[in-house]
C-alpha positions as a Python dict, from the first residue, in 0.01 Angstrom:
ca = {
    (1, 'X'): (0, 0, 0),
    (2, 'X'): (238, -294, 13),
    (3, 'X'): (502, -296, 285),
    (4, 'X'): (868, -335, 191),
    (5, 'X'): (887, -682, 342),
    (6, 'X'): (585, -806, 149),
    (7, 'X'): (726, -657, -169),
    (8, 'X'): (1063, -826, -114),
    (9, 'X'): (888, -1158, -54),
    (10, 'X'): (687, -1124, -376),
    (11, 'X'): (998, -1035, -575),
    (12, 'X'): (1191, -1326, -424),
    (13, 'X'): (920, -1574, -528),
    (14, 'X'): (909, -1482, -898),
    (15, 'X'): (1247, -1321, -971),
    (16, 'X'): (1444, -1466, -1261),
    (17, 'X'): (1783, -1381, -1103),
    (18, 'X'): (1911, -1232, -777),
    (19, 'X'): (1894, -864, -872),
    (20, 'X'): (1572, -887, -1070),
    (21, 'X'): (1327, -609, -990),
    (22, 'X'): (1187, -509, -1327),
    (23, 'X'): (1106, -822, -1522),
    (24, 'X'): (745, -861, -1639),
    (25, 'X'): (692, -1145, -1391),
    (26, 'X'): (792, -926, -1096),
    (27, 'X'): (586, -630, -1214),
    (28, 'X'): (277, -846, -1272),
    (29, 'X'): (314, -1010, -930),
    (30, 'X'): (342, -678, -750),
    (31, 'X'): (44, -537, -940),
    (32, 'X'): (-159, -847, -856),
    (33, 'X'): (-88, -808, -485),
    (34, 'X'): (-175, -437, -495),
    (35, 'X'): (-498, -516, -683),
    (36, 'X'): (-596, -775, -420),
    (37, 'X'): (-536, -531, -134),
    (38, 'X'): (-724, -250, -305),
    (39, 'X'): (-1015, -483, -383),
    (40, 'X'): (-1043, -565, -11),
    (41, 'X'): (-1044, -193, 67),
    (42, 'X'): (-1318, -125, -186),
    (43, 'X'): (-1542, -398, -42),
    (44, 'X'): (-1564, -207, 284),
    (45, 'X'): (-1549, 141, 127),
    (46, 'X'): (-1785, 116, -168),
    (47, 'X'): (-1806, 490, -233),
    (48, 'X'): (-1432, 545, -266),
    (49, 'X'): (-1432, 632, -635),
    (50, 'X'): (-1077, 768, -637),
    (51, 'X'): (-940, 432, -529),
    (52, 'X'): (-1167, 256, -777),
    (53, 'X'): (-1010, 458, -1058),
    (54, 'X'): (-664, 358, -936),
    (55, 'X'): (-772, -5, -928),
    (56, 'X'): (-892, 9, -1287),
    (57, 'X'): (-562, 165, -1389),
    (58, 'X'): (-365, -112, -1217),
    (59, 'X'): (-576, -381, -1384),
    (60, 'X'): (-509, -222, -1724),
    (61, 'X'): (-135, -207, -1649),
    (62, 'X'): (-132, -573, -1549),
    (63, 'X'): (-316, -668, -1868),
    (64, 'X'): (-61, -478, -2077),
    (65, 'X'): (229, -650, -1900),
    (66, 'X'): (64, -991, -1946),
    (67, 'X'): (6, -924, -2314),
    (68, 'X'): (373, -829, -2355),
    (69, 'X'): (489, -1140, -2169),
    (70, 'X'): (260, -1366, -2371),
    (71, 'X'): (400, -1221, -2691),
    (72, 'X'): (760, -1252, -2571),
    (73, 'X'): (742, -1592, -2400),
    (74, 'X'): (413, -1787, -2381),
    (75, 'X'): (569, -2050, -2151),
    (76, 'X'): (671, -1793, -1891),
    (77, 'X'): (331, -1625, -1917),
    (78, 'X'): (136, -1947, -1858),
    (79, 'X'): (364, -2046, -1568),
    (80, 'X'): (310, -1707, -1406),
    (81, 'X'): (-67, -1727, -1454),
    (82, 'X'): (-72, -2064, -1278),
    (83, 'X'): (149, -1937, -996),
    (84, 'X'): (-64, -1628, -935),
    (85, 'X'): (-399, -1795, -1001),
    (86, 'X'): (-491, -1565, -1289),
    (87, 'X'): (-727, -1666, -1566),
    (88, 'X'): (-640, -1623, -1928),
}
């Protein structure tokens, strides 16, 4: 779970404008942070299959958002991938 302050910081880093909370960049960034935290959890709790299922769901959501962003604006997608350290 991401705290409110961490979430605000993530949104502030990638937001397109001041009140941006739903752009693909913001959604992908938040999902990436949640995926990282859940991956750490699963390294120490290998048998937690319920969380593993949630992780796979988040990864699929992030892929769908990335696909949408690449279709809409390849420049923004590649810039976001570099910023977050994601591979294509």
